[in-house]
Rosetta silent file (secondary structure, phi, psi, omega in degrees, C-alpha in Angstrom):
SEQUENCE: MLSLLALREANSSQPPVARTGAPFDNGSCGSCHRGGSPAPTITLLANGNPVDGNLGYVPGGSPMNMEVRVNHGSASIGGYELTVATLPTGSPANDATPANGLTAGPGSTILTAPGGRKYLGHQGAQSFSNGTVSWFFTWTPPSSDMGTLRWYVAANAANGNGTTSGDATAAVTFDMPVSDRSDLAAQTDEGRLLYWYDPHTQMLMLREAQMAEIYSLEGRLVLNLRGEGPHSLGHLSGVYLLRLYREGAAPFTVRVWLP
SCORE:     score description
SCORE:     0.000 S_00000001
   1 L     0.000  -42.607  179.310    0.025   -0.014    0.001 S_00000001
   2 H   -63.558  -39.139 -179.773    2.849    2.384    0.845 S_00000001
   3 H   -66.332  -40.409  178.088    4.480    1.630   -2.482 S_00000001
   4 H   -62.784  -45.819  177.331    1.288    2.302   -4.348 S_00000001
   5 H   -57.055  -43.785 -179.761    0.795    5.542   -2.511 S_00000001
   6 H   -59.848  -40.753 -178.463    4.360    6.611   -3.347 S_00000001
   7 H   -63.276  -43.859 -177.302    3.753    5.804   -7.020 S_00000001
   8 H   -66.646  -40.702  176.482    0.575    7.902   -7.122 S_00000001
   9 H   -63.668  -40.129 -179.221    2.307   10.822   -5.431 S_00000001
  10 H   -65.322  -42.557  179.818    5.219   10.603   -7.793 S_00000001
  11 H   -63.690  -31.965  178.040    2.936   10.646  -10.881 S_00000001
  12 H   -72.640  -30.811  178.631    1.174   13.724   -9.555 S_00000001
  13 H   -73.406  -49.820  177.424    4.537   15.429   -9.117 S_00000001
  14 L  -159.915  151.558 -175.246    5.801   14.374  -12.569 S_00000001
  15 L   -78.443  158.549  174.911    4.987   11.549  -14.964 S_00000001
  16 L   -66.574  147.797  179.489    7.141    8.417  -15.388 S_00000001
  17 L   -67.941  148.456  177.736    9.490    8.898  -18.396 S_00000001
  18 L    62.420   59.487  176.730    8.531    7.420  -21.767 S_00000001
  19 L  -136.436   49.014  177.979    4.743    7.398  -21.417 S_00000001
  20 L   -99.218   -7.809 -173.069    3.578    9.321  -24.550 S_00000001
  21 L    87.281    2.838  177.641    2.197    6.361  -26.390 S_00000001
  22 L   -66.143  157.675 -178.646    4.971    6.488  -28.970 S_00000001
  23 L   -62.729  -23.092  178.918    6.040    3.176  -30.546 S_00000001
  24 L   -96.426   10.778 -176.686    9.338    3.375  -28.639 S_00000001
  25 L  -101.525  175.822  177.155    7.666    4.086  -25.264 S_00000001
  26 L  -102.891   49.296  178.848    6.407    2.051  -22.357 S_00000001
  27 L    96.620 -156.128 -177.530    2.764    2.922  -22.869 S_00000001
  28 L  -144.655 -168.973  178.950    1.006    6.213  -22.019 S_00000001
  29 H   -58.934  -32.431 -177.790   -0.923    7.911  -19.234 S_00000001
  30 H   -70.890   -5.792  176.466   -3.696    5.342  -19.896 S_00000001
  31 H   -70.000  -29.819  177.768   -1.372    2.543  -18.761 S_00000001
  32 L  -117.217  -38.013 -179.947   -2.079    3.461  -15.185 S_00000001
  33 L   -90.875  130.043 -178.843   -4.913    6.074  -15.131 S_00000001
  34 E  -159.540  167.542  174.481   -8.237    4.771  -16.440 S_00000001
  35 E   107.130  -21.753 -174.417  -12.011    4.716  -16.014 S_00000001
  36 L   -93.515  156.316  175.559  -12.918    8.300  -16.797 S_00000001
  37 L  -153.199  157.334   -5.949  -14.777    9.573  -19.895 S_00000001
  38 L   -75.861  171.396  177.963  -14.881   11.253  -22.270 S_00000001
  39 L   -66.068  146.245  177.187  -11.274   11.406  -23.359 S_00000001
  40 L   -69.938  158.708  175.232   -9.670   14.890  -23.076 S_00000001
  41 E  -100.578  127.295 -176.800   -8.994   16.915  -26.210 S_00000001
  42 E  -109.741  133.581  174.453   -5.312   17.738  -26.748 S_00000001
  43 E  -128.351  134.014  175.960   -4.156   20.690  -28.960 S_00000001
  44 E  -114.342  129.040  178.978   -0.547   21.499  -29.758 S_00000001
  45 E  -121.429  148.363  175.562    0.281   25.033  -30.912 S_00000001
  46 E  -128.129  120.572 -174.905    3.444   26.631  -32.268 S_00000001
  47 L    49.646   39.285  176.219    3.737   30.445  -32.221 S_00000001
  48 L    86.549   -2.699 -176.766   -0.047   30.561  -31.715 S_00000001
  49 E  -110.108  142.392 -179.749   -0.866   28.315  -34.652 S_00000001
  50 E   -65.624  138.119  172.611   -2.157   24.720  -34.457 S_00000001
  51 L   -84.958  106.351 -168.636    0.326   21.991  -35.350 S_00000001
  52 L  -135.352   20.215 -178.808   -1.927   20.185  -37.790 S_00000001
  53 L    94.022  -10.792 -177.647    0.290   18.617  -40.488 S_00000001
  54 L  -112.231  -36.894  179.338    0.528   21.876  -42.439 S_00000001
  55 L   -70.167  131.058 -171.331    2.532   24.119  -40.087 S_00000001
  56 L  -116.136  173.154  174.983    6.208   23.441  -40.676 S_00000001
  57 E  -109.876  156.353  179.063    9.593   23.960  -38.969 S_00000001
  58 L  -107.022  115.462  177.253   12.597   25.735  -40.429 S_00000001
  59 L   -55.483  125.715 -179.635   15.915   23.745  -40.045 S_00000001
  60 L    74.868   14.819 -178.965   18.260   25.867  -37.983 S_00000001
  61 L   -76.377  178.462  179.455   15.424   28.321  -37.367 S_00000001
  62 L   -73.189  157.594  177.149   14.652   30.369  -34.232 S_00000001
  63 L   -57.426  148.595 -179.693   13.015   28.806  -31.159 S_00000001
  64 E  -111.585  136.949  177.833    9.272   28.419  -31.365 S_00000001
  65 E   -78.563  116.291 -175.474    6.876   29.268  -28.596 S_00000001
  66 E  -107.539  155.008  174.592    4.869   26.060  -27.978 S_00000001
  67 E  -143.878  133.396  166.985    1.672   25.320  -26.004 S_00000001
  68 E  -104.639  122.050 -175.224    0.024   22.073  -25.033 S_00000001
  69 E  -119.589  126.349 -179.643   -3.627   22.710  -24.350 S_00000001
  70 E  -118.299  126.389 -179.883   -5.912   20.083  -22.731 S_00000001
  71 E  -114.250  137.082  175.277   -9.683   20.447  -22.614 S_00000001
  72 L  -159.711  139.603 -169.467  -12.117   18.403  -20.518 S_00000001
  73 L   -76.381  -21.286 -173.799  -15.566   19.245  -19.220 S_00000001
  74 L  -135.326   -3.207 -174.233  -15.333   17.821  -15.662 S_00000001
  75 L   -70.447  155.383 -179.161  -11.702   17.012  -14.740 S_00000001
  76 L   -98.529  -47.633  179.675  -10.137   18.655  -11.722 S_00000001
  77 E  -132.593  159.379 -178.654   -6.405   18.441  -12.359 S_00000001
  78 E  -137.733  160.560  176.747   -4.269   17.589  -15.359 S_00000001
  79 E  -151.729  167.265 -176.169   -0.851   16.388  -16.454 S_00000001
  80 E  -154.643  164.743  166.489    0.951   15.637  -19.714 S_00000001
  81 E  -149.180  144.305  178.996    4.029   14.235  -21.373 S_00000001
  82 E  -147.306  164.992  170.334    5.421   14.716  -24.833 S_00000001
  83 E  -155.920  170.403 -179.135    8.370   14.127  -27.071 S_00000001
  84 E  -138.331  141.357 -175.092    9.206   14.702  -30.776 S_00000001
  85 E  -151.583  171.741  167.438   11.036   12.390  -33.156 S_00000001
  86 E   -68.368  164.176 -178.482   11.465   11.537  -36.872 S_00000001
  87 L   -68.545  156.638  179.242    8.724    9.412  -38.358 S_00000001
  88 L   -58.667  -22.375 -179.999    8.835    5.640  -37.830 S_00000001
  89 L   -97.397    3.132 -176.593    9.573    5.329  -41.542 S_00000001
  90 L   -70.835 -179.955  177.353   12.281    8.004  -41.399 S_00000001
  91 L  -133.987  109.604   -4.707   16.043    7.443  -41.751 S_00000001
  92 L   -73.256  151.720 -178.057   17.053    6.732  -39.134 S_00000001
  93 L   -65.273  135.160  175.910   13.597    5.732  -37.839 S_00000001
  94 L    55.880   40.644  177.287   12.436    7.544  -34.698 S_00000001
  95 L   -58.501  131.662 -178.344   15.620    9.608  -34.410 S_00000001
  96 L   -87.513   -0.308 -175.857   15.587   11.303  -30.967 S_00000001
  97 H   -56.460  -41.930  179.981   17.621   14.307  -32.111 S_00000001
  98 H   -55.798  -30.605 -176.127   14.623   16.691  -32.551 S_00000001
  99 H   -71.817  -13.475 -179.035   13.744   16.295  -28.850 S_00000001
 100 H   -71.805  -10.734  177.765   17.127   17.827  -27.855 S_00000001
 101 H   -85.426   -2.408 -177.256   15.500   21.254  -28.723 S_00000001
 102 E   -73.552  133.025  176.803   12.919   21.029  -25.924 S_00000001
 103 E  -127.719  125.136 -177.163   13.160   23.701  -23.222 S_00000001
 104 L   -72.517  144.938  175.133   10.817   23.464  -20.196 S_00000001
 105 L  -108.205 -165.006  177.462    8.499   26.329  -19.354 S_00000001
 106 L   -57.173  131.381  175.015    6.476   27.053  -16.160 S_00000001
 107 L    79.107   10.780  179.668    5.094   23.921  -14.547 S_00000001
 108 E  -129.102  165.340  179.150    7.110   21.487  -16.765 S_00000001
 109 E  -147.701  149.675  176.030   10.373   19.610  -16.475 S_00000001
 110 E   -79.905  132.857  173.612   12.736   17.752  -18.858 S_00000001
 111 E  -114.817  142.621 -178.512   12.774   13.952  -18.448 S_00000001
 112 E  -120.741  120.058  179.984   15.480   11.748  -19.847 S_00000001
 113 L   -85.128  163.102  171.587   14.873    8.124  -20.811 S_00000001
 114 L   -55.660  129.965 -174.256   17.557    5.410  -20.857 S_00000001
 115 L    97.412   -6.311  172.384   19.559    6.035  -24.031 S_00000001
 116 L    92.751   -1.429  178.780   19.202    9.787  -23.708 S_00000001
 117 L   -63.180  133.543 -178.524   15.929   10.498  -25.427 S_00000001
 118 E   -91.193  140.481  174.107   14.372   13.789  -24.065 S_00000001
 119 E  -129.928  164.472  177.309   10.788   14.215  -22.887 S_00000001
 120 E  -130.652  127.752 -178.568    8.842   17.102  -21.471 S_00000001
 121 E  -142.823  164.625 -178.981    6.266   16.535  -18.643 S_00000001
 122 E   -63.515  147.538  169.469    4.268   18.339  -16.003 S_00000001
 123 L  -119.223   90.356 -168.250    5.946   19.217  -12.725 S_00000001
 124 L    90.444  129.867 -178.645    3.094   19.225  -10.256 S_00000001
 125 L   -66.552  146.108 -177.950   -0.397   18.612  -11.475 S_00000001
 126 E  -111.382  140.070 -176.053   -2.192   21.757  -12.699 S_00000001
 127 E   -79.232  145.893  172.302   -5.823   22.666  -12.030 S_00000001
 128 L   -76.791  147.527  176.524   -8.255   23.069  -14.877 S_00000001
 129 E  -131.265  114.986  179.272   -9.899   26.502  -15.353 S_00000001
 130 L    59.547   34.530  177.367  -13.130   26.681  -17.372 S_00000001
 131 L    80.545   10.458 -176.204  -12.374   23.215  -18.683 S_00000001
 132 E  -136.657  144.503  169.998   -8.896   24.011  -19.937 S_00000001
 133 E  -139.425  144.440 -178.993   -5.300   23.632  -18.737 S_00000001
 134 E  -136.495  151.389  172.375   -2.161   24.614  -20.645 S_00000001
 135 E  -127.837  142.437 -179.435    1.598   24.281  -20.430 S_00000001
 136 E  -117.235  142.306  178.595    4.019   26.533  -22.351 S_00000001
 137 E  -157.316  172.571  174.816    7.564   25.706  -23.526 S_00000001
 138 E  -118.544  153.793  176.948    9.962   26.530  -26.347 S_00000001
 139 E  -138.792  126.768  178.327   11.394   24.193  -28.988 S_00000001
 140 L   -99.030  119.148 -177.594   14.366   24.874  -31.195 S_00000001
 141 L   -58.978  154.219  179.948   14.148   23.059  -34.542 S_00000001
 142 L   -63.412  159.630 -175.682   17.011   20.752  -35.521 S_00000001
 143 L   -73.090  -23.632 -178.129   19.854   22.362  -37.482 S_00000001
 144 L  -122.417  163.298  178.069   19.307   20.151  -40.549 S_00000001
 145 L   -68.846  118.507  178.534   16.365   18.898  -42.549 S_00000001
 146 L  -114.039   18.116 -178.825   15.142   15.742  -40.834 S_00000001
 147 L    72.542 -166.589 -179.226   11.966   15.374  -42.886 S_00000001
 148 L   -66.906  130.740  179.738    8.550   15.412  -41.295 S_00000001
 149 E  -102.411  153.308  179.228    8.688   15.192  -37.533 S_00000001
 150 E  -123.037  126.235  173.065    5.994   13.595  -35.303 S_00000001
 151 E   -89.741  130.078  175.897    5.008   14.976  -31.902 S_00000001
 152 E  -110.302  121.264 -173.906    3.727   12.364  -29.425 S_00000001
 153 E  -132.475  130.021  174.083    1.613   13.893  -26.671 S_00000001
 154 E  -120.090  145.105 -178.375   -0.270   12.156  -23.800 S_00000001
 155 E  -140.864  149.733 -178.510   -2.487   13.821  -21.307 S_00000001
 156 E  -124.695  120.035  174.031   -4.369   12.890  -18.122 S_00000001
 157 E  -104.593   97.832 -170.741   -7.593   14.686  -17.115 S_00000001
 158 E   -96.746  155.330  178.052   -7.914   13.462  -13.487 S_00000001
 159 L   -82.262  -12.659  177.778  -10.755   13.671  -11.010 S_00000001
 160 L    75.858   24.015 -178.851   -8.386   14.519   -8.188 S_00000001
 161 L   -91.958    7.297  177.507   -9.486   11.793   -5.862 S_00000001
 162 L    83.955    0.384  175.215   -5.930   10.653   -5.122 S_00000001
 163 L  -123.898 -177.825 -178.984   -6.099    7.393   -7.034 S_00000001
 164 L   -97.062    7.707 -177.196   -5.659    6.347  -10.659 S_00000001
 165 E   -94.260  151.161  177.584   -9.281    5.379  -11.084 S_00000001
 166 E    72.834   14.232  178.065  -11.879    7.556  -12.796 S_00000001
 167 E   -97.434  142.790  178.329   -9.312    9.554  -14.768 S_00000001
 168 E  -102.351  131.626 -175.237   -9.660   10.299  -18.478 S_00000001
 169 E  -129.032  162.725  177.071   -6.621    9.974  -20.718 S_00000001
 170 E  -155.404  151.141  172.385   -5.706   10.424  -24.356 S_00000001
 171 E  -136.283  123.560 -173.228   -2.511    9.978  -26.474 S_00000001
 172 E  -134.683  168.542  176.759   -2.295   11.696  -29.842 S_00000001
 173 E  -126.128  152.621  178.074    0.223   12.592  -32.529 S_00000001
 174 E  -136.367  124.013  178.855    0.890   15.758  -34.489 S_00000001
 175 E   -94.184  142.877 -178.540    3.010   15.843  -37.659 S_00000001
 176 E  -132.255  108.175 -177.344    5.198   18.846  -38.512 S_00000001
 177 L   -78.560  178.146  174.308    6.746   18.928  -42.037 S_00000001
 178 E   -79.396  140.073  179.197    9.780   20.946  -43.149 S_00000001
 179 L  -104.445  147.923  173.524    8.883   24.584  -44.092 S_00000001
 180 L   -98.041   10.321  177.991   10.494   26.494  -46.899 S_00000001
 181 L   -83.686  152.135 -179.054    9.785   29.854  -45.089 S_00000001
 182 L   -84.509  -15.731  175.458   12.677   31.739  -43.570 S_00000001
 183 L  -151.096  167.309  178.024   10.707   32.476  -40.406 S_00000001
 184 L  -125.147  134.669 -179.037    7.522   31.490  -38.606 S_00000001
 185 L  -140.611  158.504  172.424    5.100   34.000  -37.090 S_00000001
 186 E   -67.791  145.201 -175.864    1.656   34.125  -35.644 S_00000001
 187 E  -143.237  158.524  176.971   -0.961   34.829  -38.264 S_00000001
 188 L   -79.803  178.000 -179.898   -4.627   35.421  -38.660 S_00000001
 189 L   -66.106  -22.543  177.530   -7.092   33.078  -40.342 S_00000001
 190 L   -79.724   -6.742  177.753   -6.488   35.079  -43.528 S_00000001
 191 L    86.963    6.308  177.178   -2.795   34.134  -43.361 S_00000001
 192 L   -80.983  129.116 -176.088   -1.473   37.637  -42.739 S_00000001
 193 E   -71.274  133.934 -178.066    1.599   37.718  -40.599 S_00000001
 194 E  -114.909  -33.226  178.262    1.141   39.805  -37.458 S_00000001
 195 E  -159.348  161.934  172.020    4.162   39.262  -35.214 S_00000001
 196 E  -141.267  128.082  177.390    7.365   37.334  -34.583 S_00000001
 197 E  -113.113  128.082  175.881    8.973   36.889  -31.152 S_00000001
 198 E  -105.232  108.808 -174.185   12.538   35.861  -30.732 S_00000001
 199 L   -64.460  -24.086 -179.044   13.178   34.382  -27.256 S_00000001
 200 L   -67.764  -52.787 -178.850   16.988   34.891  -27.651 S_00000001
 201 L   -89.405  -10.750 -176.572   16.868   38.655  -28.102 S_00000001
 202 L    57.468   38.776  178.337   13.549   39.113  -26.313 S_00000001
 203 E  -110.453  137.091  178.423   12.357   41.281  -29.188 S_00000001
 204 E  -106.390  119.142  175.682    8.794   41.419  -30.501 S_00000001
 205 E   -99.746  116.368  172.564    8.597   42.284  -34.233 S_00000001
 206 E   -83.964  125.922  176.191    5.230   43.726  -35.311 S_00000001
 207 L  -131.632  129.065 -177.899    4.263   42.945  -38.904 S_00000001
 208 L    61.621   20.003  176.621    1.032   43.939  -40.524 S_00000001
 209 L  -134.170  132.659 -176.547   -0.049   45.225  -37.078 S_00000001
 210 L   -87.810  -22.516 -176.806   -0.158   48.859  -36.105 S_00000001
 211 E  -157.760  152.881 -179.298   -0.383   48.347  -32.383 S_00000001
 212 E  -141.459  143.517  174.346   -0.071   45.611  -29.745 S_00000001
 213 E  -124.351  138.081  179.860   -1.171   45.341  -26.070 S_00000001
 214 E  -114.958  125.200  179.628    0.191   42.848  -23.604 S_00000001
 215 E  -117.258  151.826  169.541   -2.088   41.824  -20.724 S_00000001
 216 L   -71.171  167.708  177.966   -1.596   39.625  -17.714 S_00000001
 217 L   -65.595  -18.020  178.349   -3.837   36.474  -17.579 S_00000001
 218 L   -87.292   -0.642  177.117   -5.955   38.418  -15.095 S_00000001
 219 L    94.377   12.623 -179.932   -6.680   41.075  -17.683 S_00000001
 220 L   -86.512  127.300  177.101   -4.304   43.865  -16.443 S_00000001
 221 E   -67.941  122.909 -178.839   -2.702   45.930  -19.216 S_00000001
 222 E   -99.497  -40.802 -170.371    1.053   45.496  -18.833 S_00000001
 223 E  -154.936  137.200  175.459    2.517   47.104  -21.951 S_00000001
 224 E  -117.179  124.791 -177.854    1.367   49.112  -24.939 S_00000001
 225 E  -117.573  140.398 -176.556    3.429   48.947  -28.160 S_00000001
 226 E  -127.010  133.661  174.041    2.847   51.272  -31.109 S_00000001
 227 L    94.233  145.910  174.857    4.136   50.999  -34.653 S_00000001
 228 L   -69.808  158.462 -179.230    5.545   48.239  -36.796 S_00000001
 229 E   115.937 -175.636 -178.505    9.075   47.094  -36.176 S_00000001
 230 E   -79.927  145.218  179.139   10.975   45.640  -33.220 S_00000001
 231 E  -137.042  128.235 -179.389    9.980   46.202  -29.598 S_00000001
 232 E   -77.563  132.072  177.206   12.008   45.048  -26.611 S_00000001
 233 L  -119.994   22.747 -170.756   10.200   42.875  -23.942 S_00000001
 234 L   -56.250  -23.976 -176.362   13.256   42.145  -21.974 S_00000001
 235 L   -89.392   -4.800 -179.546   11.723   43.007  -18.625 S_00000001
 236 L  -101.361  143.805  178.028    8.761   40.627  -19.031 S_00000001
 237 L  -153.119  133.475 -178.791    8.662   36.924  -18.137 S_00000001
 238 E   127.228 -165.608 -179.312    5.775   34.505  -17.881 S_00000001
 239 E  -100.516  134.515  179.105    2.533   33.817  -19.709 S_00000001
 240 E  -135.756  167.151  167.023    0.618   36.754  -21.169 S_00000001
 241 E  -100.408  128.589  179.078   -2.143   37.669  -23.568 S_00000001
 242 E  -108.991  118.477  178.860   -0.946   39.483  -26.697 S_00000001
 243 E  -112.509  125.177 -174.337   -3.582   41.513  -28.486 S_00000001
 244 E  -112.800  144.927  179.593   -2.718   42.844  -31.983 S_00000001
 245 E  -124.098  139.460  169.755   -4.513   45.511  -33.958 S_00000001
 246 L  -140.325  155.023 -171.222   -4.487   46.194  -37.691 S_00000001
 247 L   -65.555  133.251  178.044   -6.501   48.615  -39.699 S_00000001
 248 L    76.170   12.232 -175.779   -9.937   47.573  -40.737 S_00000001
 249 L  -139.356  158.090  178.132   -9.947   44.300  -38.820 S_00000001
 250 L   -71.151  152.505  178.403  -10.960   43.012  -35.361 S_00000001
 251 L   -58.088  146.311 -179.615   -8.274   42.613  -32.740 S_00000001
 252 E  -116.440  121.357 -170.695   -6.363   39.290  -32.790 S_00000001
 253 E  -119.379  132.480  175.821   -5.427   37.782  -29.386 S_00000001
 254 E  -135.200  156.306  173.833   -3.027   34.965  -28.605 S_00000001
 255 E   -93.545  136.415 -177.785   -1.409   33.608  -25.481 S_00000001
 256 E  -130.306  149.346  173.383    2.392   33.773  -25.384 S_00000001
 257 E  -106.812  123.779  177.923    5.057   32.550  -23.015 S_00000001
 258 E  -105.374  110.251 -175.948    7.943   35.008  -22.546 S_00000001
 259 L   -60.628    0.000    0.000   10.957   33.086  -21.066 S_00000001
C-alpha cells in the first residue's frame, strides 16, 4: 500500500518517463490512469498556430513558442508528457535528435529516458480552469532537414481523488513537415503575418499590425506597443495575452510565453 501511494504521489509530481504512447515508449498515461470519460481533447500550438500537419519547422530556425492545451468538461487536475522524433519510416527511424531542442516552461520539467531521449512533462499537477489547462515551452528546430517530424503527446484529465481510477486519458500525434519559409510567425485566419517573437533577443517584431497590447492573464494591461518594427520585452517573463490590432480588422489575441 505504501509503495502504491508513493507511485501515485510521484505521478502527480511528474509523470514516469517514456509514457507518450509512442512506438518506442512504455505505454502512455492510460497505462495507469483509467475509467474516466470522455477522453480529453489535446491541442498542440506553435507560435499561436495549431500543429496540424501543415505548419512546418525551419531547419536551423529560431526557437518556437509552443503550447500544449488540454480540454475536458469535468476534470479537476491535469498532467501531460510529450516528445518529438522523426517518423517511424524515417532514416534513421524515430531519431531522438529533434527532442534535444525542448526547453521546459512554467510547470514543466525535462525527463530523460535510458539512451538519452528527451521528454517534457508536467511538474506538479495543474488545475483546470473553465475546462482548460495549458503548459508553455519552447522548442528549437534541428539544425538540418530531418523530414517530417512527429510529436507524441499524452495527457491525463484526472478527477483529483488521489487514485488512478476515474481519470480520463488520451494519447495523440501531430506531424510537422519541413517549411521553406525563412521564419515562422503568428498569423490570422487570412494568413497575414502579425508578429514574430525571438526568445533569444527578447524582441517582438510587429508585422502587418499597427499596435499591440500585452495583458496579464488576469486582464491587467502591462505594456502598450505602437508602430511596426522591433519592440524590446526584456523585462517581461511569464505567460501573457498578446492583443494585436491592424487597420480595418478586429483585434487578434493569442497567449504567449515570454521566457
